[in-house]
C-alpha positions as CSV (number, residue, x, y, z in Angstrom):
1,M,49.6,-61.2,17.2
2,A,47.0,-60.9,20.4
3,L,44.5,-58.6,20.6
4,A,44.8,-56.5,23.9
5,T,42.0,-56.8,26.5
6,R,39.6,-53.6,27.3
7,K,41.2,-53.0,30.5
8,T,44.8,-52.6,29.5
9,C,44.1,-51.5,25.9
10,A,45.5,-47.7,25.0
11,H,42.4,-47.4,22.7
12,W,42.9,-46.0,19.2
13,F,39.4,-45.6,17.5
14,L,38.3,-45.0,13.9
15,I,34.8,-45.3,12.8
16,I,33.6,-48.2,10.7
17,K,30.4,-48.0,8.6
18,S,28.1,-50.7,7.5
19,D,27.2,-50.8,3.4
20,N,24.0,-52.4,4.0
21,T,21.4,-52.7,6.8
22,L,21.9,-56.2,7.7
23,I,25.1,-55.4,9.8
24,Q,24.3,-53.5,12.7
25,W,26.6,-52.9,15.8
26,M,25.8,-52.7,19.5
27,C,28.1,-50.7,21.6
28,N,30.2,-52.7,24.1
29,G,30.4,-49.9,27.0
30,C,26.6,-49.0,27.4
31,Y,24.9,-51.3,25.1
32,A,23.2,-48.7,23.0
33,G,22.3,-49.4,19.4
34,P,22.0,-51.0,17.2
35,F,24.2,-48.6,14.9
36,W,25.3,-48.6,11.5
37,C,28.2,-46.9,12.0
38,I,30.3,-47.2,15.1
39,W,33.7,-46.4,16.4
40,E,36.0,-49.5,16.7
41,C,39.2,-49.9,18.6
42,Q,42.2,-50.8,16.4
43,W,44.2,-52.8,19.2
44,C,41.2,-54.6,21.0
45,K,38.4,-54.5,18.3
46,S,35.9,-53.1,21.0
47,H,32.8,-51.2,19.6
48,A,31.8,-48.0,21.1
49,C,29.2,-45.5,20.5
50,R,30.3,-41.6,20.5
51,T,29.5,-41.2,24.2
52,C,31.6,-43.9,25.3
53,V,34.7,-42.9,23.1
54,D,34.8,-39.8,24.6
55,M,35.1,-41.7,28.2
56,W,37.8,-44.2,26.7
57,G,40.3,-42.9,24.6
58,R,41.3,-41.2,21.3
59,R,39.4,-40.9,18.3
60,Y,41.3,-40.6,14.9
């Protein structure tokens, strides 16, 4: 199954968390970070901070 591109994606965000301090994410929208937990789109796998999630789409 192919991933959707960020521009054509309907965005369905769920929060993901790191169990340790070795894995950190940067926001794909505003490049803020690093974060130990971040919102990830289930379709295109984009990572977004809370501000960008509010602009891009749905949170669950």
